[in-house]
PAVO-726173 format. One record per residue (C-alpha): x, y, z. Coordinates in steps of 0.001 Angstrom, whole numbers, plus 500000, padded with zeros to 6 digits. Each point is the difference from the previous one (the first is absolute). Example, Ala and Ser with C-alpha at 12.3 -4.5 7.8 and 13.67 -1.06 7.14 Angstrom:
2
       c1       c2       c3
   512300   495500   507800
   501370   503440   499340
This chain:
312
       c1       c2       c3
   500000   500000   500000
   501513   503388   498998
   500723   502519   502742
   497537   502933   500120
   501484   503245   498699
   497416   502457   501290
   500129   500940   503711
   496746   500284   501930
   500470   503764   500370
   499621   500454   496253
   496880   497842   499882
   498677   501995   502955
   500645   503244   498098
   498088   498703   496969
   497021   498978   502127
   499985   503307   501872
   499987   502041   496782
   496974   498039   498779
   498049   500002   503255
   500768   503579   501027
   499404   501440   496553
   503399   501429   499154
   503657   500335   500905
   499610   502889   502439
   497336   498265   502104
   501909   496726   499836
   503117   501745   501282
   498045   501495   502903
   498479   496620   500888
   503400   498279   499889
   501750   502871   501832
   502460   500371   497145
   500900   502723   497540
   498113   500079   496722
   503245   499618   498092
   500868   496763   501820
   496571   498529   499244
   500293   501005   496349
   503492   498525   499812
   498816   496736   501590
   497247   499543   497420
   502356   500887   497155
   502538   497446   501240
   497277   497360   500143
   498985   500741   496415
   503617   499975   498848
   500805   496686   501694
   496929   498310   498517
   500118   501720   496621
   496374   501125   500178
   497961   503162   500403
   497702   499950   503026
   498612   503510   499509
   499145   502329   497150
   499553   503750   500328
   496486   501245   499271
   499973   503760   500401
   501441   500619   503435
   499122   496562   501321
   501839   496684   499901
   497713   497159   498934
   500668   496272   500051
   500735   498224   496773
   498505   496500   499525
   503368   498613   501092
   499959   502344   502971
   496583   498714   501054
   501349   496460   500081
   503099   501099   501928
   497851   501908   502488
   497763   497011   500763
   502963   497683   500484
   501907   502591   502030
   497015   500507   502294
   499848   496254   500611
   503782   499860   500548
   499911   502766   502608
   497031   498416   501791
   501829   496664   500126
   503166   501650   501300
   498025   501759   502742
   498252   496742   500938
   503335   498192   500147
   501459   502645   502307
   496920   499849   502224
   500209   496215   500180
   503682   500159   500909
   499224   502503   502744
   497265   497742   501357
   502266   496966   499947
   502727   501936   501785
   497397   501083   502553
   499057   496375   500624
   497229   499431   497435
   499847   496316   499189
   500834   498712   496553
   497063   497556   500375
   496750   499782   501961
   498291   496619   500452
   496225   500169   500409
   497764   497020   500794
   496310   500513   499234
   497004   497769   500516
   498156   499366   496749
   496750   501589   501181
   501617   503458   500141
   498713   502060   497029
   502476   499536   497163
   499359   503382   498371
   500687   501763   503303
   503174   498002   500605
   501384   500826   496557
   499220   503691   500472
   501997   499988   503254
   502957   498247   498388
   499915   502437   497099
   500064   502956   502371
   503049   498666   501834
   501609   499240   496646
   499579   503602   498911
   501427   501331   503265
   502900   497551   500082
   500377   498488   496506
   503159   498082   500846
   498470   498188   502974
   499017   496520   498838
   496797   498416   501293
   499534   496283   500571
   496322   499121   500344
   499074   496776   501771
   496355   499134   499397
   499105   498016   503076
   497702   496980   499746
   499389   496796   501924
   501695   499535   503353
   503098   501797   498812
   498517   503415   500458
   501794   500558   503328
   503188   498144   499095
   501329   502939   498010
   500249   502006   503222
   501046   497178   502295
   502758   498879   497631
   501284   503503   499321
   498871   500017   496362
   497944   503211   500226
   500579   503466   501425
   496317   500933   500018
   496782   498006   499729
   496254   500374   499555
   498352   496958   501600
   496591   498990   501270
   501441   499053   503385
   503058   500999   501985
   502511   497153   500425
   501257   499191   503509
   502965   502154   500931
   498977   502949   497815
   497920   503134   500447
   497544   501230   497392
   497848   503054   499470
   496455   499715   498607
   500098   501107   496376
   496644   499316   498388
   496839   497938   500126
   498928   498021   496941
   496451   498884   499273
   499374   496459   498751
   496775   498984   498285
   498565   496568   499357
   499700   499862   496215
   499297   497685   497069
   499298   500236   496278
   496495   501414   499339
   499009   496725   498274
   501124   497835   502923
   497086   497898   501329
   500101   501679   503379
   499063   503303   498346
   497020   498331   498358
   498263   499318   503331
   498521   503489   499782
   499970   500800   503716
   502153   500935   502951
   502431   497202   500785
   501074   498230   503160
   503066   497843   500635
   497789   496940   499571
   499272   501103   496414
   503735   500017   499212
   500847   496534   501299
   499214   498075   496774
   502358   502183   497971
   503766   500255   499572
   501877   502370   502284
   503158   501525   498478
   502609   500713   502664
   503338   501806   499855
   502311   498658   502652
   501285   502680   502381
   498576   502962   498063
   496402   499280   500923
   498347   502073   502744
   498950   496752   501718
   503513   499710   501389
   499299   502914   502306
   496335   499441   500695
   497662   497040   499829
   500940   496478   498915
   499441   499210   496330
   496371   499198   499193
   498971   496388   499561
   499187   499127   496401
   499826   496749   498057
   502779   501121   497637
   503087   502143   500384
   502883   501058   497791
   503011   501507   501781
   502389   502220   498051
   503418   501451   500687
   499367   503170   498010
   497216   502538   500263
   499973   500573   496235
   499137   496333   499427
   497095   500192   502423
   498665   503111   498274
   500247   498327   496594
   498264   496863   501299
   497143   502024   501483
   499710   502102   496849
   499816   496804   497949
   497085   498694   502066
   501808   497214   501880
   498884   501113   503447
   499640   502866   502462
   502756   501684   501996
   500857   502631   502538
   501865   502583   497919
   501487   503440   500757
   497643   502552   498483
   502948   502080   498799
   501456   497060   498076
   496776   499249   498109
   498737   503510   499277
   500407   499478   496237
   498115   496696   500106
   497230   501573   502070
   499734   502919   497577
   499995   497667   496985
   497401   497703   501553
   502169   496873   499915
   499840   499793   503793
   497074   500881   502222
   499776   500127   503821
   497764   497332   501478
   496796   501436   501527
   500654   498652   503490
   497373   500438   502672
   502864   500840   502339
   503769   499702   500040
   500537   500837   496332
   503081   502073   500693
   503107   499664   502136
   502977   502182   500710
   503729   499396   500238
   502547   502300   501600
   503386   500665   498461
   503002   501123   502028
   503185   501852   499097
   502931   498216   501640
   503700   500868   500150
   502574   497259   500226
   502035   502307   502256
   498525   503464   500461
   502950   501385   501954
   502524   499062   497320
   497845   500607   496920
   501742   502040   497325
   498709   503269   498525
   498588   498339   496864
   498075   497422   502053
   498644   502733   502266
   499033   502103   497002
   498198   497093   498317
   498030   499374   503194
   499050   503679   500097
   498913   499914   496351
   497837   496913   500650
   498337   501646   503020
   499274   503170   498038
   498626   498118   496990
   497724   497796   502105
   498726   502960   502041
   499293   501990   496835
   498136   497120   498336
   497981   499251   503136
   498977   503654   500132
   498939   499961   496348
   498139   496721   500451
   498077   501355   502975
   498763   502931   497894
   498737   497813   497142
   496426   498648   499871
   500091   496374   501064
   498349   498769   496825
   502314   501819   497584
   503391   499768   501640
   502679   499104   497519
   502293   498734   502717
   498719   499390   503477
   502349   499645   502934
   498432   499896   503429
């Protein structure tokens, strides 16, 4: 790869002339003399053998080549600034990597928004996401594999703070036989039909024992349970947030239970070691708290029947 010939100061001068609208204003913004800014741009043009500006009256306007150089120079300067900021954060103790374990019932769209926000603030901090299922959901903390976790229960030896409450609904495909009964349902009505269960991510783990039915399919992944219910193979307790698209499309429909047609599961934010958590881990936790609080506030203000995302 050839060595770059143009120093950042010359690219900065080019960008300033464009964004400030002329050499004089660019010089003032850069705290330099106008002659030094002019010389810097001329040197850039000479080194590259191109013309970045053309004179139109008393104004300097970008040529087509200059427009391309400006866009690339703007990106180059932004990247250089981000690199310097990342180096400063690393020297101040910001971790090169944050490991986050998350239970699968946590809203995916909200999780990705939080990760994106941290990525924008600290682009050189890597994120390892551990999607926790089965009985391994607490192992990531206990075995030192995660710095931060969002779990439905707090493992022994750790402290957690309540983060959010998720609503589960008992749902099945609209054409499922149980929906054809045409009346309010009791548990007795459900017993002849197949119950679809997700091990460890079902709200039954924290509340009542699983209902007695003649048939049961147990899955390791929530997505499989949703697909099975949507395909008409049975009914299931499902997080309302995870099936909002299916509910809106009519491929899943809550069962009209006489009572007990909804349940709730708590999620907790848990540090592996709060006292020794690094700045990036602490910042990610703060971002998650803020995002959840903001969404809960928006959800509370929406009509119950038209909420796009509902987090209780």
